C-alpha positions in Angstrom: -2.0 23.5 15.7 -1.5 20.4 13.9 2.0 18.2 14.7 2.3 17.9 11.3 2.8 20.2 8.3 0.5 17.5 6.4 -3.1 18.1 4.6 -5.6 15.6 5.3 -7.6 14.5 3.4 -10.4 16.6 3.7 -8.6 19.7 3.4 -7.3 18.4 -0.7 -10.8 17.5 -1.4 -12.4 21.3 -0.1 -9.8 22.8 -2.0 -7.8 24.1 0.6 -4.2 23.1 -1.2 -4.5 25.5 -3.8 -2.8 28.4 -5.0 -4.2 31.5 -3.8 -4.7 33.0 -7.2 -7.6 30.6 -8.0 -9.7 31.3 -5.2 -9.5 35.3 -6.2 -10.2 34.0 -9.7 -13.5 31.5 -8.9 -14.7 34.4 -6.5 -14.6 37.0 -9.1 -15.7 35.0 -12.0 -18.8 34.3 -9.3 -19.6 37.8 -8.5 -19.4 38.9 -11.9 -21.7 36.1 -12.9 -18.9 34.8 -15.5 -20.2 31.4 -16.4 -18.7 29.9 -19.0 -17.7 26.3 -20.0 -14.4 24.9 -20.9 -12.0 22.2 -21.6 -8.3 22.3 -20.9 -5.4 19.6 -21.4 -3.1 18.6 -19.0 0.3 18.3 -21.1 4.1 18.8 -20.2 6.2 20.0 -22.7 9.2 18.3 -21.9 10.4 15.6 -19.4 13.3 15.4 -16.2 16.8 15.1 -17.6 16.0 15.2 -21.6 13.8 11.8 -20.9 12.0 10.9 -24.1 8.9 9.5 -22.4 7.1 9.4 -19.2 4.9 6.6 -17.2 1.3 8.1 -16.4 0.4 7.6 -12.8 -1.4 9.4 -10.2 -4.6 8.9 -12.3 -6.6 7.1 -9.3 -5.8 10.1 -7.1 -6.9 12.7 -9.6 -10.2 10.9 -10.1 -10.9 10.9 -6.6 -10.3 14.3 -6.5 -12.4 15.4 -9.3 -15.5 12.5 -8.2 -18.5 14.4 -7.4 -18.0 17.7 -8.9 -20.3 18.7 -12.4 -17.5 17.8 -14.7 -16.3 15.3 -17.6 -13.1 14.2 -17.5 -11.2 11.7 -20.3 -7.2 10.4 -19.4 -5.1 8.1 -20.2 -5.0 5.0 -18.5 -2.9 5.0 -15.5 1.0 3.5 -16.9 0.1 4.6 -20.4 3.6 5.7 -21.8 3.6 9.3 -22.8 5.5 11.8 -24.3 6.0 15.9 -24.6 2.9 17.5 -25.9 0.3 14.6 -25.8 -2.5 15.6 -23.4 -2.8 13.1 -20.4 -6.1 14.3 -19.0 -8.8 16.6 -20.0 -11.4 18.4 -18.2 -14.5 19.8 -19.7 -17.0 21.8 -17.3 -17.8 25.3 -16.1 -14.6 26.7 -15.1 -15.7 28.0 -11.7 -16.7 24.7 -10.6 -13.1 23.0 -11.0 -10.0 25.6 -11.4 -9.0 25.5 -7.2 -8.3 22.1 -8.3 -5.5 22.4 -10.7 -2.4 22.9 -7.6 -3.4 19.5 -5.8 -4.1 17.7 -9.6 -1.1 18.9 -11.3 0.9 17.9 -7.9 -1.0 14.5 -8.1 0.2 14.0 -11.4 3.2 15.2 -12.1 5.0 13.7 -8.5 3.8 10.0 -9.0 4.6 10.3 -12.9 7.9 11.3 -12.2 8.3 8.3 -9.4 7.2 5.6 -11.9 9.1 7.0 -14.6 12.1 6.9 -12.8 11.3 3.3 -12.3 10.6 1.7 -15.4 13.7 3.4 -16.2 15.6 1.3 -13.2 13.9 -1.5 -14.3 15.1 -1.5 -18.1 18.6 -0.7 -16.7 18.6 -3.1 -14.7 18.1 -5.4 -17.4 13.9 -6.5 -15.9 16.0 -8.2 -12.8 14.1 -8.0 -9.9 14.6 -4.1 -8.8 12.7 -3.0 -4.7 12.2 0.3 -4.2 13.5 1.4 -0.7 13.7 5.1 -0.7 10.4 6.1 1.5 13.0 7.3 3.7 14.0 10.4 1.3 11.0 11.8 1.4 8.3 13.1 3.8 6.2 10.1 5.6 2.6 11.5 4.4 3.4 10.7 1.1 4.9 7.2 1.4 2.2 5.7 0.3 2.2 7.4 -2.8 5.6 6.6 -3.5 5.8 3.0 -2.9 2.4 2.8 -5.5 4.1 4.7 -7.8 7.0 2.9 -7.6 5.4 -0.5 -8.3 3.3 0.1 -10.9 6.4 2.0 -12.6 7.6 -1.7 -12.4 9.6 -2.3 -9.1 9.0 -5.5 -8.2 8.2 -4.7 -4.5 8.6 -1.8 -1.8 9.9 -1.7 1.7 7.0 0.5 3.3 4.7 -1.3 5.2 1.6 1.3 4.8 2.3 1.7 0.9 1.9 -2.2 0.5 -0.8 -2.3 2.5 -2.9 -0.6 0.6 -2.2 -1.9 -2.8 -3.2 -5.0 -1.4 1.1 -6.0 -1.9 3.5 -7.5 1.3 6.5 -5.5 1.9 9.7 -6.3 0.8 12.9 -6.2 3.0 16.2 -7.9 4.1 17.3 -6.9 7.7 19.5 -3.4 8.5 23.3 -2.7 9.7 21.3 -1.9 13.3 20.5 -5.5 13.7 24.1 -6.8 13.3 25.5 -4.2 15.7 22.9 -4.7 18.4 23.4 -7.9 18.4 27.0 -7.7 18.1 27.8 -10.6 16.0 27.1 -10.6 12.5 26.2 -15.1 12.7 24.1 -14.4 15.6 22.2 -11.9 13.7 21.8 -13.4 10.3 20.6 -16.7 12.9 18.5 -14.9 15.1 17.0 -13.6 12.2 16.2 -17.0 10.7 14.9 -18.5 13.7 12.3 -15.2 14.2 11.3 -13.8 10.7 8.3 -16.1 9.4 9.6 -18.4 7.2 8.0 -17.4 4.0 10.3 -14.4 3.9 13.6 -15.1 2.2 16.9 -15.1 4.4 19.1 -12.5 2.5 21.9 -11.9 4.9 23.0 -8.5 5.1 27.4 -9.1 4.4 29.4 -5.3 4.8 28.9 -4.6 8.3 32.1 -6.0 10.2 34.1 -7.5 7.8 34.9 -8.1 4.2 32.0 -8.9 2.0 33.5 -11.8 0.6 34.7 -13.5 3.7 31.0 -12.2 5.5 28.9 -14.4 2.3 31.4 -17.1 3.3 30.1 -17.3 6.6 26.4 -16.8 6.0 26.4 -19.6 3.6 28.1 -21.6 6.2 25.9 -20.6 8.9 22.3 -20.6 7.4 23.2 -23.6 4.6 20.6 -24.1 2.0 17.8 -21.5 3.7 19.9 -18.5 2.7 18.3 -17.2 -0.2 20.7 -14.4 -1.2 23.5 -11.8 0.4 23.0 -8.3 0.2 26.4 -5.7 -0.2 25.2 -2.5 1.1 28.6 -1.3 0.8 29.4 2.4 1.6 31.1 4.5 -1.1 33.5 5.2 1.3 34.8 1.6 1.4 33.1 0.7 -2.1 36.5 1.2 -4.7 35.1 -0.9 -7.4 32.0 -2.4 -6.7 31.9 -4.2 -9.5 35.0 -5.9 -8.6 33.4 -7.3 -5.7 30.4 -8.3 -7.0 32.6 -10.5 -9.2 34.3 -12.0 -5.7 32.1 -12.3 -3.8 30.4 -15.0 -6.5 33.2 -16.3 -7.6 33.7 -17.3 -3.6 30.7 -18.7 -3.3 30.5 -20.8 -6.3 34.1 -22.1 -5.6 32.2 -23.5 -2.5 29.2 -24.9 -4.1 27.0 -21.8 -3.0 25.5 -21.3 -6.6 22.5 -21.0 -5.8 23.2 -17.7 -3.5 22.1 -14.9 -5.5 23.5 -11.5 -5.1 21.6 -8.3 -4.3 22.8 -5.2 -4.2 21.9 -1.8 -2.7 23.1 1.6 -1.6 23.1 4.8 -3.4 22.1 3.1 -7.1 20.8 4.9 -10.0 20.4 3.8 -14.0 24.1 4.4 -14.6 25.0 2.5 -11.8 22.7 -0.5 -12.7 23.7 -0.4 -16.1 27.4 -1.5 -15.1 26.3 -3.8 -12.6 23.2 -5.6 -14.2 25.0 -8.6 -15.4 26.9 -9.5 -12.6 24.3 -9.0 -10.0 20.9 -11.0 -9.0 18.8 -8.4 -7.6 19.0 -4.3 -6.4 18.0 -2.0 -4.0 17.1 1.6 -5.4 16.4 4.1 -3.1 16.4 8.1 -3.8 17.1 8.0 -7.3 13.4 7.1 -7.5 12.0 7.9 -4.1 13.3 11.7 -4.9 12.8 11.4 -8.7 11.8 14.8 -10.0 8.7 15.3 -10.9 7.4 15.6 -14.3 6.3 19.6 -15.1 2.6 19.0 -15.9 0.6 22.3 -17.0 -3.1 22.6 -17.0 -4.3 24.8 -20.2 -7.6 25.7 -21.4 -8.0 24.7 -25.3 -11.5 25.8 -25.5 -14.0 28.2 -24.3 -17.9 27.3 -24.9 -17.2 25.2 -27.7 -14.7 27.6 -29.7 -11.4 27.0 -29.8 -8.8 29.3 -27.5 -5.7 29.3 -26.0 -2.7 31.0 -24.5 0.9 31.8 -26.5 2.9 28.4 -26.5 0.2 26.1 -26.5 -2.7 24.3 -29.1 -6.4 25.5 -29.1 -9.0 22.6 -29.3 -9.9 19.1 -28.3 -7.6 16.4 -29.3 -7.3 12.6 -29.1 -4.2 11.0 -29.0 -4.2 7.5 -31.1 -1.1 4.9 -30.4 -1.1 1.6 -33.3 0.1 -1.4 -31.9 3.6 -0.9 -33.3 3.8 2.0 -30.8 3.9 5.2 -32.8 1.3 7.6 -31.2 -0.4 10.6 -33.4 -2.1 13.8 -31.4 -5.1 14.7 -33.8 -8.1 17.2 -33.5 -10.8 15.2 -31.5 -13.1 15.2 -34.5 -10.6 13.2 -36.6 -11.1 9.5 -36.4 -8.1 7.5 -37.1 -8.5 3.7 -37.9 -4.9 2.7 -39.0 -1.4 4.1 -38.5 0.0 6.8 -40.8 3.2 5.4 -40.1 2.7 1.9 -40.6 -0.8 1.3 -41.1 -1.6 -1.1 -38.1 -4.6 -0.6 -36.3 -4.9 2.1 -33.9 -6.6 3.3 -30.4 -7.3 6.0 -29.3 -5.4 6.6 -25.5 -7.7 9.2 -24.0 -11.1 8.0 -22.3 -13.9 8.5 -20.3 -12.8 8.5 -16.8 -15.6 10.7 -15.2 -19.3 11.7 -16.6 -21.1 14.5 -14.8 -19.2 13.9 -11.7 -19.2 9.8 -12.1 -16.5 8.0 -11.9 -17.2 5.7 -14.9 -14.0 4.2 -15.7 -11.6 1.4 -14.2 -9.7 1.7 -11.7 -7.1 -1.5 -12.2 -5.2 -2.7 -9.2 -1.5 -1.9 -8.9 -0.5 -5.2 -9.8 -2.8 -5.1 -13.3 -1.0 -1.2 -14.4 2.6 -2.4 -13.2 1.8 -5.6 -15.9 0.4 -2.9 -18.1 3.5 -0.7 -17.9 6.0 -3.3 -18.1 4.2 -5.4 -21.7 4.2 -1.8 -23.0 7.9 -1.4 -22.0 9.0 -4.6 -24.1 6.6 -4.1 -26.3 7.5 -1.1 -27.8 11.7 -2.0 -26.6 11.7 1.3 -24.8 15.6 2.7 -24.1 16.9 4.9 -22.0 18.4 7.1 -24.9 
């Protein structure tokens, strides 16, 4: 018996994290000698909370999941902005060879894309000011690296998780917990000990809401650390918060009045895109937890759209192979795969196909970019296409 209720990588690759009916389907097809080549689409018909667009994430894991299988896979590049009813991934092969992986594949794409989308929406709400993901404590530790990666590629400037950051080739980001101040027994001593012990490249951000009023602790921190103080962090609990915006404004005023204009204000604690919209102009950086890490997954589904070269699918879906074209002005067009577009029908700009080869006969043929490259691609699209939260 395992100590933790988690699946090992070998379990996932062996198809043991599937729904049982896929195993029964494979057994029936094999025993009855039904060997048919199919083409499938992975799409969603809606996004959480009525969102108009999503950020595609999880493609690298899907590539590793399907690597070595006798299939061809086409996908949008990871980090691509997508919309409902647009295939984000397609698989071609004999159904019994890959059908048992549907559960894992959809889970990888659904949760990662939900987190990445929430991260970008948060970044937009913050007016592209620094946003850091502090939310892995809200989810099972087994998937902490996936959460951190998805949040980072979605636009977060850093993540707090040690393993997640390490796997991306990044450095984890964090300030100090209330526990440090409480165990030390004095906030000034705690700030000074942090300054004395922690490596110098880590910004000196003092937590200023543990024992006293935020503005008074902010001034105490500025006096204690002087020019070494990078920022003060307000993590004020909701029961003491009142008008949080006014508290931040007071801290800013008192710091500036005493010559500490260079000290930034870092805000955390129960933030989401709505509250960030109210605070983005008075704070300098944000730590966001559950609203990103616990974001609702995108409800992707996998559907057969062609069997042995003939278009066929279930009710409510569109049969046949498809391609998604996007122009440089951000117009998307879904067309039959054999219809080639050169120009956007809306604005006449050049278009590019978004569904591209990922796997050919079991071999990964697409480049799998680093997390930082994907993040840059996501933010580039957000700004270029003027993405909004409406």
